[in-house]
C-alpha positions in Angstrom: -87.7 91.8 -79.4 -85.1 93.8 -78.5 -87.0 93.8 -75.2 -86.5 90.0 -74.9 -82.6 89.5 -75.3 -81.0 87.9 -73.1 -77.5 89.0 -70.6 -75.7 86.9 -72.9 -76.8 88.3 -76.0 -76.0 91.9 -74.9 -72.7 91.2 -73.8 -71.9 90.0 -77.0 -73.6 92.5 -78.6 -71.3 95.0 -76.9 -67.8 93.7 -76.9 -67.5 94.3 -80.7 -67.6 98.0 -79.9 -65.3 97.3 -76.6 -62.5 95.8 -78.9 -62.9 98.5 -81.2 -61.8 100.9 -78.4 -59.4 98.5 -77.7 -57.8 98.9 -80.9 -58.0 101.9 -80.9 -56.3 103.1 -78.1 -53.6 100.3 -78.2 -53.0 102.6 -81.6 -52.9 105.8 -79.9 -50.6 104.1 -77.2 -48.1 102.9 -79.4 -48.1 106.4 -81.5 -47.7 107.7 -77.8 -45.0 105.5 -77.6 -43.0 106.0 -80.8 -43.3 110.2 -80.2 -41.9 109.7 -76.3 -39.3 107.5 -77.8 -38.7 109.8 -80.2 -38.4 112.8 -77.6 -36.6 110.9 -75.7 -33.8 109.9 -78.4 -33.9 113.6 -79.0 -33.3 115.0 -75.6 -30.4 112.1 -75.0 -28.5 114.0 -78.5 -29.1 117.4 -76.7 -27.7 116.2 -73.4 -24.4 114.6 -75.4 -24.0 117.2 -77.5 -24.1 119.8 -74.5 -22.1 117.5 -72.4 -19.7 117.4 -75.7 -19.5 121.5 -76.0 -18.9 121.7 -72.0 -16.0 119.0 -71.6 -14.1 121.3 -74.9 -15.2 124.2 -73.0 -13.6 122.9 -69.9 -10.5 121.9 -71.3 -10.2 125.1 -73.7 -10.0 127.4 -70.8 -7.9 125.1 -68.7 -5.6 125.3 -71.7 -5.6 129.1 -71.7 -5.0 129.2 -68.5 -2.1 127.6 -68.1 -0.4 130.0 -71.0 -1.9 133.1 -69.4 0.1 131.9 -66.4 3.3 131.1 -68.7 3.3 134.6 -69.5 1.9 136.6 -67.6 5.1 138.6 -66.5 6.2 138.3 -70.2 5.6 142.6 -70.6 7.6 142.8 -67.1 10.1 141.1 -68.1 10.5 142.6 -71.7 10.6 146.0 -69.9 13.4 144.5 -67.5 16.0 143.2 -70.6 16.8 147.2 -70.9 17.9 147.1 -67.4 19.7 143.8 -67.6 21.7 144.9 -70.8 22.7 148.6 -68.8 23.9 146.3 -65.8 26.0 144.0 -68.3 27.3 147.3 -70.0 28.3 148.8 -66.2 29.8 145.8 -64.8 32.2 145.7 -68.3 32.7 149.4 -67.3 33.5 148.5 -63.6 36.4 146.1 -64.7 38.4 148.6 -67.2 37.4 152.0 -65.3 39.6 154.1 -62.7 37.1 156.3 -61.9 35.2 155.8 -58.7 32.6 158.4 -58.9 31.7 157.8 -62.8 31.3 154.4 -61.8 28.4 155.2 -58.8 26.4 157.9 -61.4 26.3 155.3 -64.2 25.2 152.6 -61.2 22.5 155.2 -59.6 21.6 155.4 -63.3 20.7 151.8 -64.0 19.4 151.6 -60.5 17.1 154.6 -61.7 15.6 153.5 -65.0 14.7 149.7 -62.3 12.9 151.7 -60.5 11.1 153.9 -62.7 9.8 150.9 -65.2 8.8 149.0 -61.9 6.8 152.1 -60.9 5.1 152.0 -64.1 4.0 148.4 -63.6 2.2 148.8 -60.8 4.2 148.9 -58.0 5.1 151.3 -55.3 7.0 151.6 -52.3 5.7 151.5 -49.2 7.1 154.4 -46.3 7.4 153.0 -43.3 10.2 154.6 -41.7 9.1 156.8 -38.5 5.4 155.9 -38.9 3.1 153.7 -36.5 3.7 150.4 -36.3 0.9 148.5 -38.3 0.4 144.8 -38.2 -1.1 145.1 -41.7 1.9 146.1 -43.5 5.2 145.6 -41.1 6.8 142.5 -39.9 8.6 143.5 -36.7 12.4 141.3 -36.5 12.9 143.4 -33.2 12.5 145.8 -30.6 15.0 148.1 -29.1 14.5 151.3 -26.7 14.2 154.5 -27.4 13.2 157.3 -26.6 9.1 158.4 -25.7 8.9 159.6 -28.6 9.8 156.7 -31.3 7.8 154.4 -29.0 5.1 152.2 -30.9 7.4 153.5 -34.6 9.3 151.9 -37.1 12.7 153.1 -36.1 14.9 151.2 -39.5 13.6 149.7 -42.1 15.6 146.1 -43.4 13.5 145.0 -46.1 11.3 147.5 -47.9 7.9 146.5 -48.5 5.7 147.0 -51.6 2.6 147.4 -53.0 1.2 146.3 -56.1 -1.4 148.2 -58.0 -2.5 149.4 -54.2 -2.8 145.2 -52.7 0.7 145.0 -50.8 2.9 142.4 -52.3 5.3 142.1 -49.7 5.2 143.5 -46.1 8.3 145.8 -45.0 10.6 144.0 -42.0 11.2 146.7 -39.4 12.6 147.3 -36.4 10.0 149.0 -34.0 10.9 151.0 -30.8 10.0 150.4 -27.3 
């Protein structure tokens, strides 16, 4: 009997199986879509949180950078306040004192104190006199005729050059012999 089935009957008998598979596939695809939707929502949440955290980091570091630049020289300024106090005392003494030698000695003490504080902070004066002119360290203001032994050498220093922790912070302004 099975052999006498028509093609239409065969199709009809096979159709319920196909629709059952379609129903299972539809259920699976809905589950997959729900899973993907949930995963997408989770990833969006992570992204939003990460973006907010990064934005907070940028704001915090910008604020810290501003605070640092505003207070970067605080330690140096505080240490120089002692020298400023000494200068104020010296000024009062200059108005009242008659002895020029004592004033000169007191002023030299103040200057030496200032130099010592700056050296402790890493400042070092550049030695330029009677050295070869170096464009990396010196700024030539003028050239003057000199003997052969001072040709190309620094003969006068108008402004000292300075290093701060072995980095040039001001070039020496010099007169060069030619």
